[in-house]
PDBQT receptor file of N, H, CA, C and O in Angstrom, charges set to zero:
ATOM      1  N   UNK A   1     276.527  74.190 144.951  1.00  0.00    +0.000 N 
ATOM      2  CA  UNK A   1     276.269  74.118 143.541  1.00  0.00    +0.000 C 
ATOM      3  C   UNK A   1     276.120  75.534 142.998  1.00  0.00    +0.000 C 
ATOM      4  O   UNK A   1     275.385  76.346 143.558  1.00  0.00    +0.000 OA
ATOM      5  N   UNK A   2     276.813  75.822 141.916  1.00  0.00    +0.000 N 
ATOM      6  H   UNK A   2     277.411  75.162 141.461  1.00  0.00    +0.000 HD
ATOM      7  CA  UNK A   2     276.796  77.147 141.309  1.00  0.00    +0.000 C 
ATOM      8  C   UNK A   2     275.490  77.334 140.531  1.00  0.00    +0.000 C 
ATOM      9  O   UNK A   2     275.255  76.634 139.546  1.00  0.00    +0.000 OA
ATOM     10  N   UNK A   3     274.646  78.265 140.961  1.00  0.00    +0.000 N 
ATOM     11  H   UNK A   3     274.837  78.834 141.761  1.00  0.00    +0.000 HD
ATOM     12  CA  UNK A   3     273.363  78.463 140.285  1.00  0.00    +0.000 C 
ATOM     13  C   UNK A   3     273.502  78.783 138.798  1.00  0.00    +0.000 C 
ATOM     14  O   UNK A   3     272.654  78.382 138.001  1.00  0.00    +0.000 OA
ATOM     15  N   UNK A   4     274.545  79.491 138.421  1.00  0.00    +0.000 N 
ATOM     16  H   UNK A   4     275.234  79.817 139.068  1.00  0.00    +0.000 HD
ATOM     17  CA  UNK A   4     274.701  79.836 137.006  1.00  0.00    +0.000 C 
ATOM     18  C   UNK A   4     274.964  78.595 136.153  1.00  0.00    +0.000 C 
ATOM     19  O   UNK A   4     274.536  78.537 135.000  1.00  0.00    +0.000 OA
ATOM     20  N   UNK A   5     275.662  77.605 136.708  1.00  0.00    +0.000 N 
ATOM     21  H   UNK A   5     276.009  77.653 137.645  1.00  0.00    +0.000 HD
ATOM     22  CA  UNK A   5     275.888  76.360 135.973  1.00  0.00    +0.000 C 
ATOM     23  C   UNK A   5     274.592  75.578 135.811  1.00  0.00    +0.000 C 
ATOM     24  O   UNK A   5     274.320  75.029 134.743  1.00  0.00    +0.000 OA
ATOM     25  N   UNK A   6     273.803  75.529 136.861  1.00  0.00    +0.000 N 
ATOM     26  H   UNK A   6     274.025  75.974 137.728  1.00  0.00    +0.000 HD
ATOM     27  CA  UNK A   6     272.522  74.832 136.802  1.00  0.00    +0.000 C 
ATOM     28  C   UNK A   6     271.613  75.526 135.790  1.00  0.00    +0.000 C 
ATOM     29  O   UNK A   6     270.942  74.869 134.994  1.00  0.00    +0.000 OA
ATOM     30  N   UNK A   7     271.598  76.839 135.826  1.00  0.00    +0.000 N 
ATOM     31  H   UNK A   7     272.143  77.373 136.473  1.00  0.00    +0.000 HD
ATOM     32  CA  UNK A   7     270.772  77.594 134.890  1.00  0.00    +0.000 C 
ATOM     33  C   UNK A   7     271.212  77.334 133.452  1.00  0.00    +0.000 C 
ATOM     34  O   UNK A   7     270.372  77.199 132.563  1.00  0.00    +0.000 OA
ATOM     35  N   UNK A   8     272.511  77.262 133.219  1.00  0.00    +0.000 N 
ATOM     36  H   UNK A   8     273.194  77.371 133.942  1.00  0.00    +0.000 HD
ATOM     37  CA  UNK A   8     273.030  76.991 131.883  1.00  0.00    +0.000 C 
ATOM     38  C   UNK A   8     272.597  75.597 131.403  1.00  0.00    +0.000 C 
ATOM     39  O   UNK A   8     272.230  75.425 130.241  1.00  0.00    +0.000 OA
ATOM     40  N   UNK A   9     272.642  74.625 132.285  1.00  0.00    +0.000 N 
ATOM     41  H   UNK A   9     272.940  74.765 133.229  1.00  0.00    +0.000 HD
ATOM     42  CA  UNK A   9     272.206  73.267 131.946  1.00  0.00    +0.000 C 
ATOM     43  C   UNK A   9     270.735  73.280 131.551  1.00  0.00    +0.000 C 
ATOM     44  O   UNK A   9     270.358  72.679 130.546  1.00  0.00    +0.000 OA
ATOM     45  N   UNK A  10     269.905  73.958 132.330  1.00  0.00    +0.000 N 
ATOM     46  H   UNK A  10     270.211  74.446 133.147  1.00  0.00    +0.000 HD
ATOM     47  CA  UNK A  10     268.475  74.025 132.039  1.00  0.00    +0.000 C 
ATOM     48  C   UNK A  10     268.235  74.737 130.714  1.00  0.00    +0.000 C 
ATOM     49  O   UNK A  10     267.403  74.299 129.919  1.00  0.00    +0.000 OA
ATOM     50  N   UNK A  11     268.947  75.821 130.471  1.00  0.00    +0.000 N 
ATOM     51  H   UNK A  11     269.623  76.177 131.118  1.00  0.00    +0.000 HD
ATOM     52  CA  UNK A  11     268.785  76.554 129.206  1.00  0.00    +0.000 C 
ATOM     53  C   UNK A  11     269.175  75.680 128.020  1.00  0.00    +0.000 C 
ATOM     54  O   UNK A  11     268.493  75.696 126.996  1.00  0.00    +0.000 OA
ATOM     55  N   UNK A  12     270.265  74.915 128.142  1.00  0.00    +0.000 N 
ATOM     56  H   UNK A  12     270.819  74.902 128.974  1.00  0.00    +0.000 HD
ATOM     57  CA  UNK A  12     270.668  74.001 127.076  1.00  0.00    +0.000 C 
ATOM     58  C   UNK A  12     269.587  72.954 126.837  1.00  0.00    +0.000 C 
ATOM     59  O   UNK A  12     269.281  72.616 125.693  1.00  0.00    +0.000 OA
ATOM     60  N   UNK A  13     269.028  72.459 127.890  1.00  0.00    +0.000 N 
ATOM     61  H   UNK A  13     269.277  72.733 128.819  1.00  0.00    +0.000 HD
ATOM     62  CA  UNK A  13     267.983  71.439 127.793  1.00  0.00    +0.000 C 
ATOM     63  C   UNK A  13     266.733  72.021 127.133  1.00  0.00    +0.000 C 
ATOM     64  O   UNK A  13     266.136  71.385 126.264  1.00  0.00    +0.000 OA
ATOM     65  N   UNK A  14     266.338  73.224 127.542  1.00  0.00    +0.000 N 
ATOM     66  H   UNK A  14     266.823  73.740 128.248  1.00  0.00    +0.000 HD
ATOM     67  CA  UNK A  14     265.157  73.865 126.966  1.00  0.00    +0.000 C 
ATOM     68  C   UNK A  14     265.323  74.081 125.472  1.00  0.00    +0.000 C 
ATOM     69  O   UNK A  14     264.355  73.994 124.716  1.00  0.00    +0.000 OA
ATOM     70  N   UNK A  15     266.545  74.362 125.046  1.00  0.00    +0.000 N 
ATOM     71  H   UNK A  15     267.331  74.432 125.660  1.00  0.00    +0.000 HD
ATOM     72  CA  UNK A  15     266.821  74.633 123.631  1.00  0.00    +0.000 C 
ATOM     73  C   UNK A  15     267.107  73.360 122.840  1.00  0.00    +0.000 C 
ATOM     74  O   UNK A  15     267.338  73.421 121.632  1.00  0.00    +0.000 OA
ATOM     75  N   UNK A  16     267.094  72.220 123.505  1.00  0.00    +0.000 N 
ATOM     76  H   UNK A  16     266.907  72.171 124.486  1.00  0.00    +0.000 HD
ATOM     77  CA  UNK A  16     267.357  70.960 122.815  1.00  0.00    +0.000 C 
ATOM     78  C   UNK A  16     268.827  70.703 122.558  1.00  0.00    +0.000 C 
ATOM     79  O   UNK A  16     269.174  69.861 121.731  1.00  0.00    +0.000 OA
ATOM     80  N   UNK A  17     269.696  71.419 123.258  1.00  0.00    +0.000 N 
ATOM     81  H   UNK A  17     269.413  72.103 123.931  1.00  0.00    +0.000 HD
ATOM     82  CA  UNK A  17     271.144  71.251 123.081  1.00  0.00    +0.000 C 
ATOM     83  C   UNK A  17     271.722  70.337 124.161  1.00  0.00    +0.000 C 
ATOM     84  O   UNK A  17     272.818  70.576 124.669  1.00  0.00    +0.000 OA
ATOM     85  N   UNK A  18     270.991  69.314 124.496  1.00  0.00    +0.000 N 
ATOM     86  H   UNK A  18     270.101  69.119 124.084  1.00  0.00    +0.000 HD
ATOM     87  CA  UNK A  18     271.478  68.378 125.500  1.00  0.00    +0.000 C 
ATOM     88  C   UNK A  18     271.331  66.963 124.943  1.00  0.00    +0.000 C 
ATOM     89  O   UNK A  18     270.607  66.738 123.973  1.00  0.00    +0.000 OA
ATOM     90  N   UNK A  19     272.016  66.031 125.562  1.00  0.00    +0.000 N 
ATOM     91  H   UNK A  19     272.603  66.214 126.350  1.00  0.00    +0.000 HD
ATOM     92  CA  UNK A  19     271.948  64.653 125.113  1.00  0.00    +0.000 C 
ATOM     93  C   UNK A  19     271.302  63.746 126.164  1.00  0.00    +0.000 C 
ATOM     94  O   UNK A  19     271.275  62.526 125.999  1.00  0.00    +0.000 OA
ATOM     95  N   UNK A  20     270.795  64.328 127.218  1.00  0.00    +0.000 N 
ATOM     96  H   UNK A  20     270.818  65.319 127.351  1.00  0.00    +0.000 HD
ATOM     97  CA  UNK A  20     270.243  63.509 128.287  1.00  0.00    +0.000 C 
ATOM     98  C   UNK A  20     268.859  62.969 127.952  1.00  0.00    +0.000 C 
ATOM     99  O   UNK A  20     268.447  61.946 128.498  1.00  0.00    +0.000 OA
ATOM    100  N   UNK A  21     268.140  63.642 127.064  1.00  0.00    +0.000 N 
ATOM    101  H   UNK A  21     268.474  64.474 126.621  1.00  0.00    +0.000 HD
ATOM    102  CA  UNK A  21     266.796  63.196 126.709  1.00  0.00    +0.000 C 
ATOM    103  C   UNK A  21     266.749  62.772 125.242  1.00  0.00    +0.000 C 
ATOM    104  O   UNK A  21     267.385  63.380 124.381  1.00  0.00    +0.000 OA
ATOM    105  N   UNK A  22     265.992  61.731 124.986  1.00  0.00    +0.000 N 
ATOM    106  H   UNK A  22     265.476  61.237 125.686  1.00  0.00    +0.000 HD
ATOM    107  CA  UNK A  22     265.751  61.317 123.599  1.00  0.00    +0.000 C 
ATOM    108  C   UNK A  22     264.852  62.363 122.938  1.00  0.00    +0.000 C 
ATOM    109  O   UNK A  22     264.233  63.177 123.622  1.00  0.00    +0.000 OA
ATOM    110  N   UNK A  23     264.784  62.336 121.617  1.00  0.00    +0.000 N 
ATOM    111  H   UNK A  23     265.287  61.674 121.061  1.00  0.00    +0.000 HD
ATOM    112  CA  UNK A  23     263.896  63.255 120.912  1.00  0.00    +0.000 C 
ATOM    113  C   UNK A  23     262.447  63.033 121.331  1.00  0.00    +0.000 C 
ATOM    114  O   UNK A  23     261.664  63.979 121.421  1.00  0.00    +0.000 OA
ATOM    115  N   UNK A  24     262.099  61.773 121.587  1.00  0.00    +0.000 N 
ATOM    116  H   UNK A  24     262.735  61.005 121.514  1.00  0.00    +0.000 HD
ATOM    117  CA  UNK A  24     260.745  61.446 122.038  1.00  0.00    +0.000 C 
ATOM    118  C   UNK A  24     260.454  62.103 123.387  1.00  0.00    +0.000 C 
ATOM    119  O   UNK A  24     259.379  62.664 123.599  1.00  0.00    +0.000 OA
ATOM    120  N   UNK A  25     261.417  62.026 124.284  1.00  0.00    +0.000 N 
ATOM    121  H   UNK A  25     262.291  61.570 124.112  1.00  0.00    +0.000 HD
ATOM    122  CA  UNK A  25     261.262  62.632 125.606  1.00  0.00    +0.000 C 
ATOM    123  C   UNK A  25     261.186  64.157 125.494  1.00  0.00    +0.000 C 
ATOM    124  O   UNK A  25     260.361  64.792 126.150  1.00  0.00    +0.000 OA
ATOM    125  N   UNK A  26     262.050  64.737 124.660  1.00  0.00    +0.000 N 
ATOM    126  H   UNK A  26     262.720  64.221 124.127  1.00  0.00    +0.000 HD
ATOM    127  CA  UNK A  26     262.029  66.197 124.483  1.00  0.00    +0.000 C 
ATOM    128  C   UNK A  26     260.670  66.672 123.996  1.00  0.00    +0.000 C 
ATOM    129  O   UNK A  26     260.199  67.736 124.399  1.00  0.00    +0.000 OA
ATOM    130  N   UNK A  27     260.035  65.882 123.125  1.00  0.00    +0.000 N 
ATOM    131  H   UNK A  27     260.418  65.018 122.798  1.00  0.00    +0.000 HD
ATOM    132  CA  UNK A  27     258.724  66.249 122.591  1.00  0.00    +0.000 C 
ATOM    133  C   UNK A  27     257.645  66.222 123.670  1.00  0.00    +0.000 C 
ATOM    134  O   UNK A  27     256.634  66.914 123.552  1.00  0.00    +0.000 OA
ATOM    135  N   UNK A  28     257.850  65.434 124.713  1.00  0.00    +0.000 N 
ATOM    136  H   UNK A  28     258.672  64.872 124.810  1.00  0.00    +0.000 HD
ATOM    137  CA  UNK A  28     256.874  65.337 125.804  1.00  0.00    +0.000 C 
ATOM    138  C   UNK A  28     256.954  66.520 126.763  1.00  0.00    +0.000 C 
ATOM    139  O   UNK A  28     255.970  66.827 127.436  1.00  0.00    +0.000 OA
ATOM    140  N   UNK A  29     258.103  67.190 126.840  1.00  0.00    +0.000 N 
ATOM    141  H   UNK A  29     258.902  66.941 126.293  1.00  0.00    +0.000 HD
ATOM    142  CA  UNK A  29     258.294  68.306 127.769  1.00  0.00    +0.000 C 
ATOM    143  C   UNK A  29     257.708  69.572 127.146  1.00  0.00    +0.000 C 
ATOM    144  O   UNK A  29     258.125  70.002 126.070  1.00  0.00    +0.000 OA
ATOM    145  N   UNK A  30     256.750  70.151 127.832  1.00  0.00    +0.000 N 
ATOM    146  H   UNK A  30     256.412  69.802 128.706  1.00  0.00    +0.000 HD
ATOM    147  CA  UNK A  30     256.084  71.362 127.330  1.00  0.00    +0.000 C 
ATOM    148  C   UNK A  30     256.633  72.633 127.967  1.00  0.00    +0.000 C 
ATOM    149  O   UNK A  30     256.529  73.715 127.390  1.00  0.00    +0.000 OA
ATOM    150  N   UNK A  31     257.219  72.502 129.159  1.00  0.00    +0.000 N 
ATOM    151  H   UNK A  31     257.304  71.623 129.627  1.00  0.00    +0.000 HD
ATOM    152  CA  UNK A  31     257.705  73.686 129.888  1.00  0.00    +0.000 C 
ATOM    153  C   UNK A  31     258.829  73.260 130.812  1.00  0.00    +0.000 C 
ATOM    154  O   UNK A  31     258.763  72.214 131.459  1.00  0.00    +0.000 OA
ATOM    155  N   UNK A  32     259.861  74.087 130.864  1.00  0.00    +0.000 N 
ATOM    156  H   UNK A  32     259.915  74.936 130.339  1.00  0.00    +0.000 HD
ATOM    157  CA  UNK A  32     260.968  73.842 131.792  1.00  0.00    +0.000 C 
ATOM    158  C   UNK A  32     261.507  75.195 132.226  1.00  0.00    +0.000 C 
ATOM    159  O   UNK A  32     261.703  76.087 131.401  1.00  0.00    +0.000 OA
ATOM    160  N   UNK A  33     261.746  75.342 133.515  1.00  0.00    +0.000 N 
ATOM    161  H   UNK A  33     261.587  74.616 134.185  1.00  0.00    +0.000 HD
ATOM    162  CA  UNK A  33     262.243  76.616 134.015  1.00  0.00    +0.000 C 
ATOM    163  C   UNK A  33     263.141  76.387 135.224  1.00  0.00    +0.000 C 
ATOM    164  O   UNK A  33     262.978  75.419 135.966  1.00  0.00    +0.000 OA
ATOM    165  N   UNK A  34     264.078  77.288 135.402  1.00  0.00    +0.000 N 
ATOM    166  H   UNK A  34     264.211  78.074 134.798  1.00  0.00    +0.000 HD
ATOM    167  CA  UNK A  34     265.023  77.299 136.516  1.00  0.00    +0.000 C 
ATOM    168  C   UNK A  34     264.603  78.404 137.460  1.00  0.00    +0.000 C 
ATOM    169  O   UNK A  34     264.305  79.517 137.028  1.00  0.00    +0.000 OA
ATOM    170  N   UNK A  35     264.577  78.103 138.741  1.00  0.00    +0.000 N 
ATOM    171  H   UNK A  35     264.819  77.199 139.092  1.00  0.00    +0.000 HD
ATOM    172  CA  UNK A  35     264.202  79.117 139.727  1.00  0.00    +0.000 C 
ATOM    173  C   UNK A  35     265.194  79.121 140.882  1.00  0.00    +0.000 C 
ATOM    174  O   UNK A  35     265.717  78.080 141.280  1.00  0.00    +0.000 OA
ATOM    175  N   UNK A  36     265.437  80.293 141.398  1.00  0.00    +0.000 N 
ATOM    176  H   UNK A  36     265.013  81.139 141.075  1.00  0.00    +0.000 HD
ATOM    177  CA  UNK A  36     266.235  80.449 142.613  1.00  0.00    +0.000 C 
ATOM    178  C   UNK A  36     265.437  81.362 143.538  1.00  0.00    +0.000 C 
ATOM    179  O   UNK A  36     265.279  82.557 143.287  1.00  0.00    +0.000 OA
ATOM    180  N   UNK A  37     264.940  80.759 144.613  1.00  0.00    +0.000 N 
ATOM    181  H   UNK A  37     265.068  79.789 144.817  1.00  0.00    +0.000 HD
ATOM    182  CA  UNK A  37     264.138  81.509 145.573  1.00  0.00    +0.000 C 
ATOM    183  C   UNK A  37     264.620  81.213 146.974  1.00  0.00    +0.000 C 
ATOM    184  O   UNK A  37     264.796  80.055 147.351  1.00  0.00    +0.000 OA
ATOM    185  N   UNK A  38     264.833  82.266 147.744  1.00  0.00    +0.000 N 
ATOM    186  H   UNK A  38     264.691  83.207 147.438  1.00  0.00    +0.000 HD
ATOM    187  CA  UNK A  38     265.256  82.130 149.138  1.00  0.00    +0.000 C 
ATOM    188  C   UNK A  38     266.508  81.261 149.261  1.00  0.00    +0.000 C 
ATOM    189  O   UNK A  38     266.645  80.490 150.211  1.00  0.00    +0.000 OA
ATOM    190  N   UNK A  39     267.419  81.393 148.293  1.00  0.00    +0.000 N 
ATOM    191  H   UNK A  39     267.307  82.020 147.522  1.00  0.00    +0.000 HD
ATOM    192  CA  UNK A  39     268.668  80.647 148.334  1.00  0.00    +0.000 C 
ATOM    193  C   UNK A  39     268.558  79.196 147.907  1.00  0.00    +0.000 C 
ATOM    194  O   UNK A  39     269.540  78.458 147.986  1.00  0.00    +0.000 OA
ATOM    195  N   UNK A  40     267.378  78.764 147.453  1.00  0.00    +0.000 N 
ATOM    196  H   UNK A  40     266.580  79.364 147.389  1.00  0.00    +0.000 HD
ATOM    197  CA  UNK A  40     267.180  77.381 147.028  1.00  0.00    +0.000 C 
ATOM    198  C   UNK A  40     266.982  77.329 145.522  1.00  0.00    +0.000 C 
ATOM    199  O   UNK A  40     266.317  78.184 144.937  1.00  0.00    +0.000 OA
ATOM    200  N   UNK A  41     267.571  76.310 144.903  1.00  0.00    +0.000 N 
ATOM    201  H   UNK A  41     268.111  75.615 145.378  1.00  0.00    +0.000 HD
ATOM    202  CA  UNK A  41     267.445  76.113 143.472  1.00  0.00    +0.000 C 
ATOM    203  C   UNK A  41     266.364  75.081 143.189  1.00  0.00    +0.000 C 
ATOM    204  O   UNK A  41     266.215  74.104 143.923  1.00  0.00    +0.000 OA
ATOM    205  N   UNK A  42     265.612  75.308 142.118  1.00  0.00    +0.000 N 
ATOM    206  H   UNK A  42     265.733  76.101 141.522  1.00  0.00    +0.000 HD
ATOM    207  CA  UNK A  42     264.639  74.309 141.701  1.00  0.00    +0.000 C 
ATOM    208  C   UNK A  42     264.494  74.351 140.189  1.00  0.00    +0.000 C 
ATOM    209  O   UNK A  42     264.735  75.377 139.552  1.00  0.00    +0.000 OA
ATOM    210  N   UNK A  43     264.099  73.226 139.634  1.00  0.00    +0.000 N 
ATOM    211  H   UNK A  43     263.903  72.393 140.152  1.00  0.00    +0.000 HD
ATOM    212  CA  UNK A  43     263.827  73.119 138.213  1.00  0.00    +0.000 C 
ATOM    213  C   UNK A  43     262.390  72.631 138.085  1.00  0.00    +0.000 C 
ATOM    214  O   UNK A  43     262.025  71.587 138.627  1.00  0.00    +0.000 OA
ATOM    215  N   UNK A  44     261.586  73.394 137.367  1.00  0.00    +0.000 N 
ATOM    216  H   UNK A  44     261.883  74.242 136.928  1.00  0.00    +0.000 HD
ATOM    217  CA  UNK A  44     260.189  73.026 137.154  1.00  0.00    +0.000 C 
ATOM    218  C   UNK A  44     260.057  72.457 135.747  1.00  0.00    +0.000 C 
ATOM    219  O   UNK A  44     260.471  73.086 134.773  1.00  0.00    +0.000 OA
ATOM    220  N   UNK A  45     259.478  71.264 135.647  1.00  0.00    +0.000 N 
ATOM    221  H   UNK A  45     259.142  70.753 136.439  1.00  0.00    +0.000 HD
ATOM    222  CA  UNK A  45     259.289  70.604 134.362  1.00  0.00    +0.000 C 
ATOM    223  C   UNK A  45     257.825  70.197 134.257  1.00  0.00    +0.000 C 
ATOM    224  O   UNK A  45     257.282  69.547 135.150  1.00  0.00    +0.000 OA
ATOM    225  N   UNK A  46     257.193  70.592 133.145  1.00  0.00    +0.000 N 
ATOM    226  H   UNK A  46     257.635  71.120 132.420  1.00  0.00    +0.000 HD
ATOM    227  CA  UNK A  46     255.799  70.227 132.915  1.00  0.00    +0.000 C 
ATOM    228  C   UNK A  46     255.693  69.551 131.556  1.00  0.00    +0.000 C 
ATOM    229  O   UNK A  46     256.406  69.897 130.615  1.00  0.00    +0.000 OA
ATOM    230  N   UNK A  47     254.801  68.596 131.475  1.00  0.00    +0.000 N 
ATOM    231  H   UNK A  47     254.221  68.316 132.240  1.00  0.00    +0.000 HD
ATOM    232  CA  UNK A  47     254.557  67.895 130.228  1.00  0.00    +0.000 C 
ATOM    233  C   UNK A  47     254.057  66.500 130.514  1.00  0.00    +0.000 C 
ATOM    234  O   UNK A  47     253.681  66.177 131.641  1.00  0.00    +0.000 OA
ATOM    235  N   UNK A  48     254.055  65.682 129.494  1.00  0.00    +0.000 N 
ATOM    236  H   UNK A  48     254.360  65.944 128.578  1.00  0.00    +0.000 HD
ATOM    237  CA  UNK A  48     253.578  64.310 129.615  1.00  0.00    +0.000 C 
ATOM    238  C   UNK A  48     254.749  63.410 129.986  1.00  0.00    +0.000 C 
ATOM    239  O   UNK A  48     255.105  62.493 129.246  1.00  0.00    +0.000 OA
ATOM    240  N   UNK A  49     255.345  63.689 131.150  1.00  0.00    +0.000 N 
ATOM    241  H   UNK A  49     255.056  64.434 131.751  1.00  0.00    +0.000 HD
ATOM    242  CA  UNK A  49     256.508  62.940 131.621  1.00  0.00    +0.000 C 
ATOM    243  C   UNK A  49     256.266  62.473 133.052  1.00  0.00    +0.000 C 
ATOM    244  O   UNK A  49     255.489  63.067 133.800  1.00  0.00    +0.000 OA
ATOM    245  N   UNK A  50     256.949  61.405 133.405  1.00  0.00    +0.000 N 
ATOM    246  H   UNK A  50     257.580  60.923 132.798  1.00  0.00    +0.000 HD
ATOM    247  CA  UNK A  50     256.831  60.874 134.762  1.00  0.00    +0.000 C 
ATOM    248  C   UNK A  50     258.113  61.173 135.526  1.00  0.00    +0.000 C 
ATOM    249  O   UNK A  50     259.124  61.575 134.949  1.00  0.00    +0.000 OA
ATOM    250  N   UNK A  51     258.049  60.973 136.800  1.00  0.00    +0.000 N 
ATOM    251  H   UNK A  51     257.228  60.646 137.268  1.00  0.00    +0.000 HD
ATOM    252  CA  UNK A  51     259.247  61.134 137.634  1.00  0.00    +0.000 C 
ATOM    253  C   UNK A  51     260.341  60.173 137.168  1.00  0.00    +0.000 C 
ATOM    254  O   UNK A  51     261.524  60.516 137.176  1.00  0.00    +0.000 OA
ATOM    255  N   UNK A  52     259.937  58.972 136.764  1.00  0.00    +0.000 N 
ATOM    256  H   UNK A  52     258.976  58.694 136.757  1.00  0.00    +0.000 HD
ATOM    257  CA  UNK A  52     260.902  57.980 136.279  1.00  0.00    +0.000 C 
ATOM    258  C   UNK A  52     261.575  58.454 134.991  1.00  0.00    +0.000 C 
ATOM    259  O   UNK A  52     262.769  58.227 134.795  1.00  0.00    +0.000 OA
ATOM    260  N   UNK A  53     260.800  59.122 134.098  1.00  0.00    +0.000 N 
ATOM    261  H   UNK A  53     259.830  59.307 134.257  1.00  0.00    +0.000 HD
ATOM    262  CA  UNK A  53     261.376  59.676 132.861  1.00  0.00    +0.000 C 
ATOM    263  C   UNK A  53     262.475  60.685 133.191  1.00  0.00    +0.000 C 
ATOM    264  O   UNK A  53     263.551  60.675 132.592  1.00  0.00    +0.000 OA
ATOM    265  N   UNK A  54     262.179  61.549 134.151  1.00  0.00    +0.000 N 
ATOM    266  H   UNK A  54     261.305  61.557 134.637  1.00  0.00    +0.000 HD
ATOM    267  CA  UNK A  54     263.133  62.601 134.529  1.00  0.00    +0.000 C 
ATOM    268  C   UNK A  54     264.376  61.972 135.159  1.00  0.00    +0.000 C 
ATOM    269  O   UNK A  54     265.498  62.361 134.837  1.00  0.00    +0.000 OA
ATOM    270  N   UNK A  55     264.183  61.009 136.047  1.00  0.00    +0.000 N 
ATOM    271  H   UNK A  55     263.271  60.693 136.309  1.00  0.00    +0.000 HD
ATOM    272  CA  UNK A  55     265.327  60.352 136.688  1.00  0.00    +0.000 C 
ATOM    273  C   UNK A  55     266.212  59.663 135.650  1.00  0.00    +0.000 C 
ATOM    274  O   UNK A  55     267.438  59.747 135.726  1.00  0.00    +0.000 OA
ATOM    275  N   UNK A  56     265.594  58.980 134.679  1.00  0.00    +0.000 N 
ATOM    276  H   UNK A  56     264.598  58.911 134.617  1.00  0.00    +0.000 HD
ATOM    277  CA  UNK A  56     266.359  58.290 133.637  1.00  0.00    +0.000 C 
ATOM    278  C   UNK A  56     267.162  59.285 132.812  1.00  0.00    +0.000 C 
ATOM    279  O   UNK A  56     268.307  59.014 132.452  1.00  0.00    +0.000 OA
ATOM    280  N   UNK A  57     266.570  60.426 132.513  1.00  0.00    +0.000 N 
ATOM    281  H   UNK A  57     265.639  60.645 132.805  1.00  0.00    +0.000 HD
ATOM    282  CA  UNK A  57     267.276  61.455 131.748  1.00  0.00    +0.000 C 
ATOM    283  C   UNK A  57     268.446  62.017 132.544  1.00  0.00    +0.000 C 
ATOM    284  O   UNK A  57     269.528  62.235 132.000  1.00  0.00    +0.000 OA
ATOM    285  N   UNK A  58     268.223  62.251 133.830  1.00  0.00    +0.000 N 
ATOM    286  H   UNK A  58     267.343  62.074 134.272  1.00  0.00    +0.000 HD
ATOM    287  CA  UNK A  58     269.294  62.795 134.670  1.00  0.00    +0.000 C 
ATOM    288  C   UNK A  58     270.471  61.828 134.757  1.00  0.00    +0.000 C 
ATOM    289  O   UNK A  58     271.625  62.254 134.810  1.00  0.00    +0.000 OA
ATOM    290  N   UNK A  59     270.180  60.522 134.773  1.00  0.00    +0.000 N 
ATOM    291  H   UNK A  59     269.243  60.176 134.730  1.00  0.00    +0.000 HD
ATOM    292  CA  UNK A  59     271.247  59.530 134.836  1.00  0.00    +0.000 C 
ATOM    293  C   UNK A  59     272.078  59.520 133.550  1.00  0.00    +0.000 C 
ATOM    294  O   UNK A  59     273.255  59.161 133.578  1.00  0.00    +0.000 OA
ATOM    295  N   UNK A  60     271.475  59.913 132.422  1.00  0.00    +0.000 N 
ATOM    296  H   UNK A  60     270.519  60.205 132.399  1.00  0.00    +0.000 HD
ATOM    297  CA  UNK A  60     272.174  59.944 131.144  1.00  0.00    +0.000 C 
ATOM    298  C   UNK A  60     273.010  61.207 130.979  1.00  0.00    +0.000 C 
ATOM    299  O   UNK A  60     273.899  61.255 130.128  1.00  0.00    +0.000 OA
ATOM    300  N   UNK A  61     272.736  62.219 131.778  1.00  0.00    +0.000 N 
ATOM    301  H   UNK A  61     272.014  62.180 132.469  1.00  0.00    +0.000 HD
ATOM    302  CA  UNK A  61     273.414  63.503 131.637  1.00  0.00    +0.000 C 
ATOM    303  C   UNK A  61     274.908  63.339 131.758  1.00  0.00    +0.000 C 
ATOM    304  O   UNK A  61     275.400  62.663 132.662  1.00  0.00    +0.000 OA
ATOM    305  N   UNK A  62     275.633  63.962 130.840  1.00  0.00    +0.000 N 
ATOM    306  H   UNK A  62     275.233  64.511 130.105  1.00  0.00    +0.000 HD
ATOM    307  CA  UNK A  62     277.099  63.897 130.839  1.00  0.00    +0.000 C 
ATOM    308  C   UNK A  62     277.716  65.136 131.467  1.00  0.00    +0.000 C 
ATOM    309  O   UNK A  62     278.937  65.242 131.575  1.00  0.00    +0.000 OA
ATOM    310  N   UNK A  63     276.874  66.071 131.880  1.00  0.00    +0.000 N 
ATOM    311  H   UNK A  63     275.882  65.985 131.792  1.00  0.00    +0.000 HD
ATOM    312  CA  UNK A  63     277.354  67.310 132.468  1.00  0.00    +0.000 C 
ATOM    313  C   UNK A  63     277.544  67.109 133.962  1.00  0.00    +0.000 C 
ATOM    314  O   UNK A  63     276.650  66.625 134.656  1.00  0.00    +0.000 OA
ATOM    315  N   UNK A  64     278.698  67.482 134.439  1.00  0.00    +0.000 N 
ATOM    316  H   UNK A  64     279.425  67.876 133.875  1.00  0.00    +0.000 HD
ATOM    317  CA  UNK A  64     278.988  67.396 135.866  1.00  0.00    +0.000 C 
ATOM    318  C   UNK A  64     278.967  68.813 136.420  1.00  0.00    +0.000 C 
ATOM    319  O   UNK A  64     279.679  69.689 135.930  1.00  0.00    +0.000 OA
ATOM    320  N   UNK A  65     278.164  69.030 137.425  1.00  0.00    +0.000 N 
ATOM    321  H   UNK A  65     277.586  68.318 137.823  1.00  0.00    +0.000 HD
ATOM    322  CA  UNK A  65     278.069  70.339 138.066  1.00  0.00    +0.000 C 
ATOM    323  C   UNK A  65     278.739  70.221 139.418  1.00  0.00    +0.000 C 
ATOM    324  O   UNK A  65     278.352  69.391 140.240  1.00  0.00    +0.000 OA
ATOM    325  N   UNK A  66     279.734  71.040 139.648  1.00  0.00    +0.000 N 
ATOM    326  H   UNK A  66     280.049  71.715 138.980  1.00  0.00    +0.000 HD
ATOM    327  CA  UNK A  66     280.450  71.003 140.924  1.00  0.00    +0.000 C 
ATOM    328  C   UNK A  66     280.127  72.227 141.730  1.00  0.00    +0.000 C 
ATOM    329  O   UNK A  66     280.633  72.386 142.841  1.00  0.00    +0.000 OA
TER     330      UNK A  66
């Protein structure tokens, strides 16, 4: 997975330029960040959201990362 593509997806999401989350869900997210440490990628999300909320949003994502 290309880290720059993942980072771009996260940046779009942070700026509200994505369609994977409803406006209600976007309002619940207080912090989102992309990290690359020791060759591993991670996305940190904080707010009043559950794991199920995040999974549902990811399933709606129309962006394909190869």
